[in-house]
N, C-alpha and C positions, 0 to 999 in steps of 0.2 A: 373584797367587795365585787371585783369583776366576776369571780366564780359564782357568786350568789346571783348576779344579774343573768348570767348564762343559764343557770339552773332554772330560774323563774321563766325565762323565755322558752326553754326546752319543755318545761312542764306545761306551760300554756299551749304550746304548739301541739303537744301530744293530746291534751284535753280536747282540742278542736278536731283532731284527726280520728280519734277512737270511735266517736259515735257514728261515723260514716263507714267504718271498716266492715268488710264482710268476713265472717269467721268460718263459713262452711262452703263447700263446693259440691256440685252435682257429680255423682259418680257416672262414669261412662255408660254403664249398663242401665242407668236410671233415665237416660235421655229420652226414652220412649214413653215414660210415665208422665201422664198429664195431670195437672191440678185443675179440677173442674168444679162446677157448682152442682148441688144436688138435683136441680131441675134438668140437668143435662145427662142424668144417669138412670133413666127409668128402666132400661133393659140390662143394667149391669148386675153382676153377681157380687155380693159382698163377701170378701175373704177374711176380713178381720179389722181390728182397730190398731192403730199405732199412736203412741203418745211421744211427742218430741219436745225438746226444750233447748233454748239458747239463752245467753246472757242478755238481759234486757236493761241492765244497769252495769256500768263499769265505774267502780268507785262511787263518786257522788254524781256521775253523769248518767242521764237516761238516754238510751240509744233511740234512734229514729224508729218510730213504730212500723213504718213501711219496710224498713230494712229487716227488723225483727221478724215481721210476718213473712217476708220473702225467704229468709233463712229457714224458718219453720217449714215452709212449703218445700224447700229443697231437701231438708232432712226427711220429711214425710215421703217424698218421691224416692229417695234413696232406700228407705225402709220398705216401701212397697215391693221392691224387687225381691226381697227375701220371702214375701208371701205370694209371689207370682202375679202381682197386680200390674195393671197398666194405667190406673187412674187413682187419684186420691181426692177426697171431699172433706173439707173442714167440718168438724162436728160441733163447733161452737167458736166463741170469740177467743182471741189471744188473752191469756191471763198470766201476768208476771213472767212473760217469756215462755209460756207453755201452751200447747194446743194438742187436741186429739184430732185424728183424721180417720175416716173410713177408707179402707183399702178395697178397691174394686177391680174386677176384670170385666171390661166392656167389649162388646163386639166391634 
């Protein structure tokens, strides 16, 4: 009986912690890449599109939407480095943990 109680408490604790976890990190060489709005990029050259994805649900739990969006921004900034970009602009809303970004080189 005691083991069951400990398992329930551990499971409940994990369920409360996972939605707030960050699963991605910014690569060192992506620290110069900015996430900007389209209105801030009139003089930027478009280099390509990157599509990124993170877990938006963990089991039966839905992750915090702002955490998901923040992680998508980080992944897009990381991907921009490979294209030689220094900025990314979201191409649309977050849908099921996925989003496309325009990769730009701005003056």
